[in-house]
VMD Tcl script that draws the C-alpha trace (Angstrom):
set ca {
  {59.95 94.35 120.56}
  {63.64 95.02 120.15}
  {65.44 92.28 122.01}
  {65.35 88.58 122.65}
  {66.19 86.20 125.45}
  {67.47 83.24 123.42}
  {69.21 85.20 120.64}
  {69.88 88.93 120.50}
  {66.50 89.47 118.76}
  {64.39 86.33 119.27}
  {62.24 85.44 122.24}
  {62.45 81.76 123.25}
  {58.84 80.75 122.54}
  {58.92 82.13 119.00}
  {62.48 80.99 118.29}
  {61.76 77.32 119.04}
  {58.97 77.22 116.45}
  {58.84 80.38 114.35}
  {56.87 78.61 111.63}
  {54.06 77.97 114.13}
  {54.23 81.59 115.30}
  {54.01 82.68 111.66}
  {50.85 80.59 111.19}
  {49.27 82.07 114.34}
  {50.14 85.63 113.32}
  {48.46 85.07 109.96}
  {45.18 83.87 111.54}
  {42.28 86.27 111.32}
  {41.56 86.21 115.05}
  {42.30 88.78 117.77}
  {45.82 88.38 119.16}
  {47.60 90.05 122.07}
  {51.37 90.00 122.53}
  {53.19 90.68 125.79}
  {56.76 91.35 124.57}
  {59.85 91.18 126.72}
  {60.30 94.95 126.89}
  {56.89 95.17 128.56}
  {57.25 92.14 130.83}
  {60.58 93.49 132.06}
  {58.63 96.43 133.48}
  {57.07 93.84 135.80}
  {60.28 92.49 137.33}
  {59.74 91.40 140.90}
  {62.07 93.05 143.42}
  {63.74 91.77 146.56}
  {61.30 93.83 148.63}
  {58.34 92.18 146.94}
  {59.84 88.73 147.43}
  {60.27 89.62 151.10}
  {56.56 90.58 151.27}
  {55.71 87.08 150.07}
  {58.06 85.50 152.59}
  {56.85 87.68 155.49}
  {53.30 86.31 155.22}
  {54.44 83.14 156.98}
  {52.61 81.05 154.40}
  {54.45 77.89 153.31}
  {53.07 78.27 149.79}
  {54.14 81.91 149.49}
  {57.47 81.03 151.08}
  {58.03 78.43 148.37}
  {57.11 80.98 145.70}
  {59.55 83.44 147.30}
  {62.28 80.77 147.12}
  {61.53 80.29 143.40}
  {61.68 84.05 142.87}
  {65.08 84.15 144.63}
  {66.31 81.51 142.18}
  {64.92 83.40 139.17}
  {66.39 86.68 140.41}
  {69.82 85.08 140.84}
  {69.61 83.57 137.35}
  {68.53 86.85 135.72}
  {71.38 88.66 137.46}
  {73.97 86.07 136.38}
  {72.75 85.58 132.81}
  {71.38 89.00 131.83}
  {72.73 91.38 134.48}
  {69.16 92.29 135.48}
  {68.15 93.08 139.04}
  {64.83 91.39 139.68}
  {62.97 88.68 137.77}
  {60.54 89.65 135.02}
  {57.20 87.92 135.50}
  {56.41 87.09 131.88}
  {53.53 84.63 132.30}
  {51.81 86.49 135.15}
  {51.60 89.65 133.00}
  {49.66 87.67 130.40}
  {47.21 86.37 133.00}
  {46.93 89.83 134.58}
  {45.93 91.24 131.18}
  {43.16 88.65 130.93}
  {41.94 89.52 134.43}
  {42.30 93.31 134.26}
  {43.26 94.86 130.90}
  {43.03 98.33 132.48}
  {46.47 97.68 134.04}
  {48.05 97.91 130.58}
  {48.62 100.29 127.71}
  {48.83 98.96 124.16}
  {48.82 99.73 120.50}
  {47.92 97.68 117.44}
  {50.73 96.81 115.02}
  {51.52 94.64 112.05}
  {53.76 91.80 113.22}
  {55.50 89.13 111.17}
  {58.09 86.49 112.07}
  {61.49 86.34 110.38}
  {61.90 82.82 108.98}
  {65.12 83.11 106.95}
  {67.52 85.58 108.55}
  {70.95 84.36 109.57}
  {70.96 86.67 112.60}
  {67.24 87.39 112.90}
  {65.63 83.94 112.59}
  {62.66 83.80 114.93}
  {62.48 87.55 115.50}
  {59.04 89.09 115.69}
  {59.28 92.08 113.38}
  {56.97 94.84 114.57}
  {56.06 97.68 112.22}
  {56.35 100.30 114.96}
  {56.33 103.26 112.55}
  {53.57 101.66 110.44}
  {55.56 102.02 107.22}
  {54.94 98.54 105.75}
  {51.42 99.21 104.56}
  {50.26 96.02 106.30}
  {47.16 96.14 108.45}
  {47.71 95.70 112.20}
  {47.26 92.07 113.22}
  {48.35 92.09 116.88}
  {47.62 94.17 119.95}
  {50.97 94.68 121.64}
  {51.09 95.52 125.33}
  {53.52 98.41 125.75}
  {53.25 99.46 129.41}
  {52.04 97.99 132.66}
  {50.83 99.76 135.78}
  {53.50 98.10 137.89}
  {51.92 98.90 141.27}
  {48.49 97.73 140.14}
  {50.02 94.60 138.62}
  {51.80 93.64 141.83}
  {48.73 94.40 143.91}
  {46.80 91.95 141.72}
  {49.57 89.34 141.92}
  {49.89 89.62 145.70}
  {46.11 89.52 146.27}
  {45.85 86.46 144.06}
  {48.77 84.69 145.74}
  {47.39 85.49 149.19}
  {44.36 83.35 148.29}
  {46.72 80.37 148.10}
  {47.89 80.72 151.69}
}
mol new
graphics top color blue
foreach p $ca { graphics top sphere $p radius 0.5 }
foreach p [lrange $ca 0 end-1] q [lrange $ca 1 end] { graphics top cylinder $p $q radius 0.2 }
display resetview
């Protein structure tokens, strides 16, 4: 909610088309957001990459190699140990929402700011008077998440 990965405050997918994100946020349909501060709780570790590699599976070995690349990139670019698994957290929520905590907030997209263009502005303190329009995932059961990921990946081997 508070930081970006393409600008200091904008996440890549929103930044590249904030007008589209604005349209989606205004739709009267249920929406769930998995922000970077939550997905970073699900950063894969070297030990978990080694678990993938130790299976002996070629598929899981290839995934481990990709994770090594992502981990190296995150360390070089952001100074983060591990690689946040952004997309898998979204799929994990669809499979097992009980792995997550959330709250409902009003969210809008900044379309004009010189420094904040593309930022999703979350009314955390609920001071805007706007009705909540997005369920935002705030925490993930990291152990349960990785158990689900590993079980799912093991089906590929």
